[in-house]
VEXSEGU-372470 format. One record per residue (C-alpha): x, y, z; residue in one letter. Coordinates in Angstrom, 2 decimals, decimal comma, padded with zeros to 5 digits. Each point is the difference from the previous one (the first is absolute). Layout:
BEGIN
+---------+---------+---------+------+
!       u !       v !       w ! type !
+---------+---------+---------+------+
!       X !       Y !       Z !    a !
...
+---------+---------+---------+------+
***
This chain:
BEGIN
+---------+---------+---------+------+
!       u !       v !       w ! type !
+---------+---------+---------+------+
!  027,46 ! -023,03 ! -109,63 !    m !
!  000,61 !  002,71 ! -002,59 !    s !
!  003,59 !  001,16 !  000,01 !    r !
!  000,88 !  003,35 ! -001,55 !    i !
!  003,28 ! -000,19 ! -001,96 !    p !
!  003,01 !  001,28 !  001,92 !    t !
!  001,37 !  003,27 ! -001,41 !    p !
!  003,72 !  000,55 ! -000,51 !    a !
!  001,77 !  000,88 !  003,24 !    g !
! -002,44 ! -001,88 !  002,23 !    a !
!  001,16 ! -000,70 !  003,53 !    t !
! -001,01 ! -003,64 !  000,41 !    g !
! -003,20 !  000,50 !  002,00 !    y !
! -003,67 ! -000,17 ! -000,84 !    e !
! -003,11 !  001,31 !  001,70 !    i !
! -002,81 ! -002,53 ! -000,12 !    r !
! -003,73 !  000,68 !  000,25 !    f !
! -001,76 ! -003,32 !  000,72 !    q !
! -003,69 ! -000,36 ! -000,89 !    s !
! -002,29 ! -000,27 !  003,02 !    l !
! -002,39 ! -002,26 ! -001,90 !    f !
!  002,18 ! -002,30 ! -002,11 !    d !
!  003,25 ! -001,31 !  001,52 !    a !
!  001,54 ! -000,56 ! -003,44 !    g !
! -000,56 !  003,56 ! -001,20 !    r !
!  001,76 !  003,23 !  000,67 !    g !
!  002,41 !  002,56 ! -001,40 !    l !
!  003,68 !  000,65 !  000,60 !    s !
!  002,22 !  002,90 ! -001,02 !    f !
!  003,76 !  000,62 !  000,17 !    p !
!  000,98 !  002,22 !  002,94 !    c !
!  002,82 !  000,81 !  002,42 !    d !
!  000,49 ! -001,58 !  003,44 !    a !
! -002,43 !  002,52 !  001,54 !    q !
! -002,75 ! -000,76 ! -002,53 !    g !
!  000,41 !  003,18 ! -002,04 !    q !
! -000,96 ! -000,51 ! -003,64 !    v !
!  001,66 !  002,12 ! -002,71 !    q !
! -003,18 !  001,05 ! -001,77 !    l !
!  001,90 !  001,70 ! -002,82 !    e !
!  001,67 ! -003,34 ! -000,82 !    a !
! -003,36 ! -001,77 ! -000,46 !    l !
! -002,07 ! -000,06 ! -003,15 !    s !
! -003,25 !  001,93 !  000,08 !    e !
! -001,96 ! -003,24 !  000,33 !    r !
!  002,17 ! -001,17 !  002,91 !    a !
! -000,30 !  003,42 !  001,67 !    r !
! -003,78 ! -000,16 ! -000,20 !    l !
! -000,03 ! -003,57 !  001,36 !    a !
!  002,26 !  001,04 !  002,91 !    y !
! -002,15 !  003,01 !  000,86 !    q !
! -003,14 ! -002,16 ! -000,18 !    h !
!  001,53 ! -002,67 !  002,26 !    a !
!  001,00 !  002,65 !  002,58 !    r !
! -003,48 !  001,52 ! -000,07 !    a !
! -001,64 ! -003,40 !  000,48 !    m !
!  002,03 ! -001,15 !  003,04 !    v !
! -002,50 ! -001,27 !  002,54 !    g !
! -002,71 ! -000,44 ! -002,64 !    r !
!  001,49 ! -002,25 ! -002,68 !    d !
!  003,63 ! -000,35 !  001,12 !    y !
!  001,74 ! -000,75 !  003,30 !    a !
!  002,55 !  002,42 !  001,43 !    t !
!  002,98 ! -000,28 ! -002,35 !    p !
!  003,21 ! -001,72 !  001,02 !    v !
!  003,55 !  000,62 ! -001,22 !    v !
!  001,97 ! -003,10 ! -001,00 !    l !
!  003,35 ! -000,72 ! -001,57 !    r !
! -000,63 ! -000,35 ! -003,73 !    d !
! -000,46 ! -003,60 ! -001,07 !    g !
! -001,24 ! -001,34 !  003,37 !    l !
! -003,49 ! -001,26 ! -000,67 !    h !
+---------+---------+---------+------+
***
């Protein structure tokens, strides 16, 4: 699972996009309790990865879930 570094002021939650094809792969991003990601707090690379993951839900990634940060 690729974890994007938590920006300053993060709220302790992450949104996780699990791969549909490989159980050990996926992406996670810091977010609030409702799953809202602060795009301006992410690096350009992380922003692009997040946008790609959202676009590929149902094709490459399962519907994302919001979890307390650190619960794997």
